[in-house]
A tleap script that builds the chain and sets N, CA, C and O, in Angstrom:
source leaprc.protein.ff14SB
mol = sequence {
  NPRO ALA GLU PRO ALA ALA ALA ALA GLY GLY
  GLU GLY CYS ASP ALA THR ILE ASP ALA GLN
  SER THR GLN MET ARG THR ALA LEU GLN TYR
  LYS ALA ALA SER ASP GLN GLU GLY LYS ASN
  CYS SER ASN CYS ALA PHE PHE VAL GLU GLY
  PRO LYS GLY GLU CYS GLY ASN CYS THR LEU
  VAL GLN GLY PRO ILE HIE PRO LEU GLY TYR
  CYS ASN SER TRP ALA ALA LYS CTHR
}
set mol.1.N position { 0.823 -1.201 0.000 }
set mol.1.CA position { 0.000 0.000 0.000 }
set mol.1.C position { 0.863 1.259 0.000 }
set mol.1.O position { 2.016 1.249 0.432 }
set mol.2.N position { 0.287 2.310 -0.483 }
set mol.2.CA position { 1.003 3.576 -0.543 }
set mol.2.C position { 1.255 4.111 0.854 }
set mol.2.O position { 0.460 3.896 1.768 }
set mol.3.N position { 2.366 4.808 1.007 }
set mol.3.CA position { 2.732 5.416 2.288 }
set mol.3.C position { 1.843 6.630 2.533 }
set mol.3.O position { 1.809 7.531 1.695 }
set mol.4.N position { 1.117 6.685 3.662 }
set mol.4.CA position { 0.305 7.867 3.960 }
set mol.4.C position { 1.192 9.097 4.091 }
set mol.4.O position { 2.335 9.009 4.540 }
set mol.5.N position { 0.659 10.228 3.699 }
set mol.5.CA position { 1.386 11.496 3.842 }
set mol.5.C position { 1.224 11.990 5.272 }
set mol.5.O position { 0.189 11.758 5.897 }
set mol.6.N position { 2.228 12.661 5.785 }
set mol.6.CA position { 2.133 13.245 7.123 }
set mol.6.C position { 1.221 14.458 7.068 }
set mol.6.O position { 1.055 15.067 6.011 }
set mol.7.N position { 0.640 14.807 8.185 }
set mol.7.CA position { -0.256 15.952 8.254 }
set mol.7.C position { 0.469 17.235 7.875 }
set mol.7.O position { -0.135 18.134 7.289 }
set mol.8.N position { 1.734 17.333 8.194 }
set mol.8.CA position { 2.512 18.527 7.854 }
set mol.8.C position { 3.844 18.093 7.243 }
set mol.8.O position { 4.525 17.219 7.780 }
set mol.9.N position { 4.195 18.685 6.160 }
set mol.9.CA position { 5.500 18.442 5.574 }
set mol.9.C position { 5.570 17.288 4.587 }
set mol.9.O position { 6.589 17.130 3.914 }
set mol.10.N position { 4.516 16.470 4.474 }
set mol.10.CA position { 4.510 15.381 3.523 }
set mol.10.C position { 5.602 14.359 3.738 }
set mol.10.O position { 6.046 13.740 2.771 }
set mol.11.N position { 6.058 14.153 4.966 }
set mol.11.CA position { 7.169 13.245 5.244 }
set mol.11.C position { 6.730 11.796 5.430 }
set mol.11.O position { 7.571 10.925 5.653 }
set mol.12.N position { 5.458 11.529 5.345 }
set mol.12.CA position { 4.978 10.182 5.553 }
set mol.12.C position { 5.091 9.779 7.012 }
set mol.12.O position { 5.362 10.618 7.870 }
set mol.13.N position { 4.888 8.521 7.294 }
set mol.13.CA position { 4.925 8.039 8.675 }
set mol.13.C position { 6.339 7.890 9.197 }
set mol.13.O position { 6.539 7.513 10.352 }
set mol.14.N position { 7.311 8.180 8.367 }
set mol.14.CA position { 8.707 8.089 8.778 }
set mol.14.C position { 9.287 9.445 9.146 }
set mol.14.O position { 10.506 9.617 9.139 }
set mol.15.N position { 8.435 10.408 9.468 }
set mol.15.CA position { 8.916 11.734 9.852 }
set mol.15.C position { 9.882 11.609 11.027 }
set mol.15.O position { 9.772 10.688 11.836 }
set mol.16.N position { 10.810 12.522 11.110 }
set mol.16.CA position { 11.792 12.521 12.184 }
set mol.16.C position { 11.112 12.675 13.539 }
set mol.16.O position { 10.255 13.540 13.716 }
set mol.17.N position { 11.496 11.840 14.485 }
set mol.17.CA position { 10.953 11.918 15.842 }
set mol.17.C position { 12.110 12.049 16.823 }
set mol.17.O position { 13.252 11.730 16.495 }
set mol.18.N position { 11.809 12.514 18.015 }
set mol.18.CA position { 12.878 12.744 18.999 }
set mol.18.C position { 13.405 11.435 19.583 }
set mol.18.O position { 12.812 10.373 19.393 }
set mol.19.N position { 14.525 11.528 20.295 }
set mol.19.CA position { 15.203 10.342 20.837 }
set mol.19.C position { 14.329 9.581 21.828 }
set mol.19.O position { 14.330 8.350 21.823 }
set mol.20.N position { 13.588 10.281 22.671 }
set mol.20.CA position { 12.729 9.615 23.653 }
set mol.20.C position { 11.636 8.811 22.952 }
set mol.20.O position { 11.340 7.683 23.346 }
set mol.21.N position { 11.034 9.398 21.905 }
set mol.21.CA position { 10.007 8.683 21.152 }
set mol.21.C position { 10.588 7.481 20.423 }
set mol.21.O position { 9.953 6.429 20.339 }
set mol.22.N position { 11.800 7.641 19.897 }
set mol.22.CA position { 12.477 6.527 19.229 }
set mol.22.C position { 12.716 5.396 20.219 }
set mol.22.O position { 12.512 4.226 19.895 }
set mol.23.N position { 13.146 5.744 21.418 }
set mol.23.CA position { 13.404 4.741 22.449 }
set mol.23.C position { 12.108 4.008 22.828 }
set mol.23.O position { 12.117 2.788 22.998 }
set mol.24.N position { 11.003 4.737 22.959 }
set mol.24.CA position { 9.719 4.113 23.297 }
set mol.24.C position { 9.268 3.184 22.178 }
set mol.24.O position { 8.789 2.082 22.446 }
set mol.25.N position { 9.416 3.611 20.937 }
set mol.25.CA position { 9.046 2.755 19.809 }
set mol.25.C position { 9.872 1.477 19.813 }
set mol.25.O position { 9.347 0.397 19.544 }
set mol.26.N position { 11.146 1.591 20.113 }
set mol.26.CA position { 12.014 0.418 20.178 }
set mol.26.C position { 11.562 -0.510 21.301 }
set mol.26.O position { 11.478 -1.723 21.109 }
set mol.27.N position { 11.273 0.052 22.464 }
set mol.27.CA position { 10.836 -0.756 23.607 }
set mol.27.C position { 9.533 -1.491 23.303 }
set mol.27.O position { 9.340 -2.619 23.756 }
set mol.28.N position { 8.642 -0.863 22.543 }
set mol.28.CA position { 7.361 -1.483 22.194 }
set mol.28.C position { 7.448 -2.321 20.922 }
set mol.28.O position { 6.456 -2.908 20.488 }
set mol.29.N position { 8.646 -2.374 20.324 }
set mol.29.CA position { 8.895 -3.125 19.096 }
set mol.29.C position { 7.948 -2.695 17.973 }
set mol.29.O position { 7.399 -3.529 17.252 }
set mol.30.N position { 7.766 -1.365 17.840 }
set mol.30.CA position { 6.912 -0.813 16.786 }
set mol.30.C position { 7.506 -1.093 15.415 }
set mol.30.O position { 8.709 -0.950 15.197 }
set mol.31.N position { 6.631 -1.498 14.490 }
set mol.31.CA position { 6.992 -1.727 13.090 }
set mol.31.C position { 5.979 -0.985 12.229 }
set mol.31.O position { 4.793 -0.966 12.556 }
set mol.32.N position { 6.417 -0.385 11.154 }
set mol.32.CA position { 5.519 0.333 10.257 }
set mol.32.C position { 4.644 -0.613 9.431 }
set mol.32.O position { 3.676 -0.178 8.808 }
set mol.33.N position { 4.983 -1.903 9.427 }
set mol.33.CA position { 4.195 -2.913 8.714 }
set mol.33.C position { 4.002 -4.113 9.636 }
set mol.33.O position { 4.967 -4.778 10.012 }
set mol.34.N position { 2.763 -4.380 9.991 }
set mol.34.CA position { 2.456 -5.474 10.908 }
set mol.34.C position { 2.814 -6.826 10.309 }
set mol.34.O position { 2.634 -7.061 9.114 }
set mol.35.N position { 3.324 -7.711 11.160 }
set mol.35.CA position { 3.553 -9.097 10.765 }
set mol.35.C position { 2.635 -10.026 11.562 }
set mol.35.O position { 2.839 -11.239 11.598 }
set mol.36.N position { 1.626 -9.437 12.196 }
set mol.36.CA position { 0.674 -10.193 13.002 }
set mol.36.C position { -0.682 -10.193 12.296 }
set mol.36.O position { -1.319 -9.147 12.172 }
set mol.37.N position { -1.119 -11.351 11.840 }
set mol.37.CA position { -2.371 -11.437 11.094 }
set mol.37.C position { -3.539 -10.869 11.893 }
set mol.37.O position { -3.769 -11.253 13.040 }
set mol.38.N position { -4.268 -9.951 11.273 }
set mol.38.CA position { -5.447 -9.360 11.894 }
set mol.38.C position { -5.162 -8.288 12.935 }
set mol.38.O position { -6.096 -7.735 13.515 }
set mol.39.N position { -3.891 -7.981 13.185 }
set mol.39.CA position { -3.529 -6.973 14.177 }
set mol.39.C position { -2.698 -5.885 13.511 }
set mol.39.O position { -1.624 -6.160 12.976 }
set mol.40.N position { -3.189 -4.658 13.541 }
set mol.40.CA position { -2.428 -3.519 13.059 }
set mol.40.C position { -2.898 -2.277 13.803 }
set mol.40.O position { -3.906 -2.309 14.509 }
set mol.41.N position { -2.177 -1.205 13.644 }
set mol.41.CA position { -2.479 0.010 14.400 }
set mol.41.C position { -3.897 0.505 14.155 }
set mol.41.O position { -4.541 1.008 15.075 }
set mol.42.N position { -4.394 0.371 12.930 }
set mol.42.CA position { -5.723 0.902 12.634 }
set mol.42.C position { -6.837 0.195 13.404 }
set mol.42.O position { -7.923 0.755 13.548 }
set mol.43.N position { -6.597 -1.024 13.903 }
set mol.43.CA position { -7.625 -1.692 14.697 }
set mol.43.C position { -7.199 -1.860 16.159 }
set mol.43.O position { -7.684 -2.742 16.867 }
set mol.44.N position { -6.277 -0.987 16.591 }
set mol.44.CA position { -5.799 -0.993 17.975 }
set mol.44.C position { -6.518 0.084 18.788 }
set mol.44.O position { -6.813 1.166 18.282 }
set mol.45.N position { -6.791 -0.224 20.037 }
set mol.45.CA position { -7.483 0.710 20.933 }
set mol.45.C position { -6.682 1.983 21.186 }
set mol.45.O position { -7.268 3.013 21.521 }
set mol.46.N position { -5.354 1.940 21.035 }
set mol.46.CA position { -4.513 3.097 21.309 }
set mol.46.C position { -4.315 4.010 20.094 }
set mol.46.O position { -3.759 5.100 20.227 }
set mol.47.N position { -4.765 3.572 18.910 }
set mol.47.CA position { -4.556 4.324 17.672 }
set mol.47.C position { -5.583 5.432 17.532 }
set mol.47.O position { -6.775 5.234 17.768 }
set mol.48.N position { -5.096 6.609 17.141 }
set mol.48.CA position { -5.958 7.757 16.861 }
set mol.48.C position { -5.840 8.016 15.368 }
set mol.48.O position { -4.790 8.431 14.879 }
set mol.49.N position { -6.923 7.768 14.653 }
set mol.49.CA position { -6.909 7.869 13.204 }
set mol.49.C position { -6.643 9.294 12.742 }
set mol.49.O position { -7.170 10.252 13.309 }
set mol.50.N position { -5.823 9.424 11.706 }
set mol.50.CA position { -5.555 10.723 11.098 }
set mol.50.C position { -6.552 10.959 9.978 }
set mol.50.O position { -7.396 10.106 9.704 }
set mol.51.N position { -6.460 12.113 9.328 }
set mol.51.CA position { -7.308 12.365 8.167 }
set mol.51.C position { -7.096 11.281 7.118 }
set mol.51.O position { -6.019 10.691 7.041 }
set mol.52.N position { -8.115 11.020 6.316 }
set mol.52.CA position { -8.043 9.956 5.312 }
set mol.52.C position { -6.765 10.074 4.485 }
set mol.52.O position { -6.459 11.139 3.949 }
set mol.53.N position { -6.031 8.987 4.388 }
set mol.53.CA position { -4.808 8.935 3.603 }
set mol.53.C position { -3.581 9.463 4.324 }
set mol.53.O position { -2.518 9.589 3.716 }
set mol.54.N position { -3.706 9.775 5.608 }
set mol.54.CA position { -2.570 10.300 6.359 }
set mol.54.C position { -2.264 9.401 7.545 }
set mol.54.O position { -3.062 8.537 7.906 }
set mol.55.N position { -1.118 9.610 8.139 }
set mol.55.CA position { -0.706 8.861 9.323 }
set mol.55.C position { -1.634 9.218 10.478 }
set mol.55.O position { -2.266 10.274 10.499 }
set mol.56.N position { -1.693 8.306 11.430 }
set mol.56.CA position { -2.431 8.576 12.645 }
set mol.56.C position { -1.467 8.830 13.783 }
set mol.56.O position { -0.288 9.109 13.564 }
set mol.57.N position { -1.971 8.731 14.989 }
set mol.57.CA position { -1.163 8.901 16.188 }
set mol.57.C position { -1.488 7.763 17.145 }
set mol.57.O position { -2.414 6.984 16.919 }
set mol.58.N position { -0.720 7.684 18.202 }
set mol.58.CA position { -0.899 6.665 19.222 }
set mol.58.C position { -0.921 7.346 20.579 }
set mol.58.O position { -0.199 8.318 20.799 }
set mol.59.N position { -1.739 6.847 21.485 }
set mol.59.CA position { -1.792 7.432 22.817 }
set mol.59.C position { -0.602 6.996 23.667 }
set mol.59.O position { -0.404 7.533 24.756 }
set mol.60.N position { 0.200 6.028 23.193 }
set mol.60.CA position { 1.359 5.547 23.940 }
set mol.60.C position { 2.669 6.172 23.507 }
set mol.60.O position { 3.566 6.354 24.330 }
set mol.61.N position { 2.798 6.505 22.230 }
set mol.61.CA position { 4.050 7.056 21.705 }
set mol.61.C position { 3.776 8.311 20.889 }
set mol.61.O position { 2.682 8.486 20.353 }
set mol.62.N position { 4.762 9.174 20.798 }
set mol.62.CA position { 4.665 10.410 20.029 }
set mol.62.C position { 5.039 10.159 18.575 }
set mol.62.O position { 5.727 9.191 18.252 }
set mol.63.N position { 4.578 11.038 17.719 }
set mol.63.CA position { 4.960 10.990 16.317 }
set mol.63.C position { 3.945 10.258 15.463 }
set mol.63.O position { 3.042 9.601 15.981 }
set mol.64.N position { 4.099 10.375 14.138 }
set mol.64.CA position { 3.159 9.743 13.221 }
set mol.64.C position { 3.249 8.223 13.283 }
set mol.64.O position { 4.332 7.652 13.411 }
set mol.65.N position { 2.095 7.586 13.189 }
set mol.65.CA position { 1.994 6.125 13.254 }
set mol.65.C position { 1.308 5.626 11.983 }
set mol.65.O position { 0.247 6.120 11.599 }
set mol.66.N position { 1.925 4.649 11.346 }
set mol.66.CA position { 1.343 4.064 10.134 }
set mol.66.C position { 0.136 3.212 10.524 }
set mol.66.O position { 0.235 2.395 11.439 }
set mol.67.N position { -1.001 3.388 9.847 }
set mol.67.CA position { -2.194 2.607 10.186 }
set mol.67.C position { -1.991 1.095 10.061 }
set mol.67.O position { -2.685 0.321 10.720 }
set mol.68.N position { -1.052 0.674 9.225 }
set mol.68.CA position { -0.800 -0.760 9.039 }
set mol.68.C position { 0.361 -1.253 9.890 }
set mol.68.O position { 0.831 -2.377 9.714 }
set mol.69.N position { 0.826 -0.409 10.820 }
set mol.69.CA position { 1.924 -0.782 11.721 }
set mol.69.C position { 1.450 -1.705 12.840 }
set mol.69.O position { 0.298 -2.139 12.873 }
set mol.70.N position { 2.370 -1.988 13.748 }
set mol.70.CA position { 2.071 -2.881 14.874 }
set mol.70.C position { 3.118 -2.681 15.958 }
set mol.70.O position { 4.275 -2.384 15.657 }
set mol.71.N position { 2.722 -2.841 17.219 }
set mol.71.CA position { 3.680 -2.918 18.323 }
set mol.71.C position { 3.158 -3.921 19.342 }
set mol.71.O position { 2.010 -4.359 19.270 }
set mol.72.N position { 4.016 -4.278 20.290 }
set mol.72.CA position { 3.618 -5.338 21.239 }
set mol.72.C position { 2.655 -4.852 22.316 }
set mol.72.O position { 2.329 -5.617 23.223 }
set mol.73.N position { 2.189 -3.604 22.247 }
set mol.73.CA position { 1.145 -3.128 23.146 }
set mol.73.C position { -0.218 -3.117 22.477 }
set mol.73.O position { -1.169 -2.553 23.017 }
set mol.74.N position { -0.324 -3.743 21.289 }
set mol.74.CA position { -1.580 -3.775 20.556 }
set mol.74.C position { -2.695 -4.316 21.442 }
set mol.74.O position { -2.523 -5.311 22.147 }
set mol.75.N position { -3.837 -3.644 21.391 }
set mol.75.CA position { -5.041 -4.081 22.111 }
set mol.75.C position { -6.241 -3.846 21.190 }
set mol.75.O position { -6.368 -2.782 20.584 }
set mol.76.N position { -7.101 -4.828 21.095 }
set mol.76.CA position { -8.253 -4.727 20.211 }
set mol.76.C position { -9.161 -3.577 20.604 }
set mol.76.O position { -9.405 -3.336 21.787 }
set mol.77.N position { -9.662 -2.863 19.588 }
set mol.77.CA position { -10.670 -1.824 19.837 }
set mol.77.C position { -11.936 -2.506 20.333 }
set mol.77.O position { -12.273 -3.613 19.913 }
set mol.78.N position { -12.618 -1.832 21.220 }
set mol.78.CA position { -13.880 -2.411 21.721 }
set mol.78.C position { -15.067 -1.856 20.994 }
set mol.78.O position { -16.202 -2.232 21.287 }
savepdb mol mol.pdb
quit
C-alpha cells in the first residue's frame, strides 16, 4: 500500500521523531508494517486515526503512526 502522507511536511509516517520517542518505539517493538495477522495500528485501541490517507497517532508514543503498523502493546478496539 502507498505510504500515507504526514499531516505537515509530507514526510509520511517516517517523519523525524525525537530520541525519547524513538526509544519508546524500540521498547514497544513498533513496526511500520504489521507481521501479526489481523492486528495492526488501525484496529488498535490506542490508535488515533488521522485524516483519510494520512498517518495517525498513538496514545502511547509520540509521532506519526502508520495505520498498518504494529507494536507489542496492541489491544483490540472495543
